[in-house]
N, C-alpha and C positions, 0 to 999 in steps of 0.2 A: 913452221906454223905461220899461216898468213894472218892478217889483221882480223878478218871476220872470225876465224877460229879462236883467236885470243879473246875477242869480245864475247863470244859464246861461252868460253871457259870462265871468264869473269862473271858473267851473268849466272852461270850454273853454280859458282862458288859464292854467290852473293849472301846467302844465309849461313854460310859455313864460317865457323870461327877459325878454321885452319888457314884461311887466306890472309896473308900478312898485309895485303893492300887494304883490307876492310877493317882491320883491327885498329882501334883508336890508340894513339900514343898516350901513355900514362906516365906521370911523374909526381913526385911529392912536392907540394908547395913549400917554398922556403922564404923566410923573412929574416930581417935583421932586428932582433930584439922586440920589445913591446911596441915601440913606435912603428916598426914594420908590420907587426900584427894588426895594429889599429888602422894602418893605412892600406892594408891589403884590399884591392878592389873586389867587392863581392856584391852580388845582386840581392834583392829582397828574399826573405825566408830561406837563407842559405846557412850552411855550416861547413866548417873546414878545419882540418888539422894541418898545421904548418910547422916545419922544422925550423929551429932557430940556428942560423949560421954563425952567430956571434958567441954562442955558449960553448965554452972550452972544457968544462968539467963533466962531460958525458953528453947525453942526449936530452934536449929540452924541446917540447912541442907546445904549441899554442892551440887551444881550442877556441874557435871564433864562431860566433853566431850573429846573424842579423835578423831584424824584425821585418814586418811587412813593407816598411818604407826603405829598407836597406841600411838602417842605422845599426851600428854594432851594439848588441845587448850583452854579449858575453865575450870577454877576452881574458882567458885564464891559461896560465902556464902550468905545465906538468913535467916532472922529471920522468924520463922513460928509461926503464931498465930491461935487459933481456929476460925473457920468461924462463924460469927454471922448471924443466919438465921432471915431475916426480916419477920414480920407477914404480911399476905396478907392484902391488903387495905380493910378497913371497908367502904363499899359504903354508908351505912347509915350516918356515920360520915362525909364523903365527901359531900354528898347531903346536910346535915345540914350546913356545913361550906359554901358551895356555896350559899345556901339560905340566910344565915346571911350576906355574902358579898353583895349579890344582894340587900338586904334590906338597908344596909348602903349606897350603891351607890344611891339608890332611894332617901334616906334621904338627901344625899349631893346634888343630882341633884335638889331636891325641894328647898333646902337652897340657891343654886346658882340662881335659878329662882327668888326667893324672893329678893335676894340681887340685881339682875339685875333690877327688878321692882323698888326697892328703889332708886337705882342710877339714873334711868330714871326719876323718880319723882323729885329727887333733881336737876337734870339738867334742867328740865322744870321750876322749881321754881326759878332758877338763871337766866333764860333768860329774 
């Protein structure tokens, strides 16, 4: 492929996200503790999450915001934990649980009716 064909191919792929030459390199900002977070160079009206390289007991991130003049207005640290994905509900288990609860309620209702009848019988006996 000659140079002109390469240029034409690059121009054809200009709007495509599949072209690795046109994709920006991304990485997570990293700081050394609160001092590093406070000294992180940032422009006006900016916000950033930065990983703390000095924190050894897990993951710590700093949320940093600047105002219109570029002064830091928020420098807050957050512990970061992996998200635990919940399993979708098992509707068969839920149906079984509801049926079990309904059965127990029916049994209790029957027991209450029996108790009420006994109490009425005892009241009649004492009259």
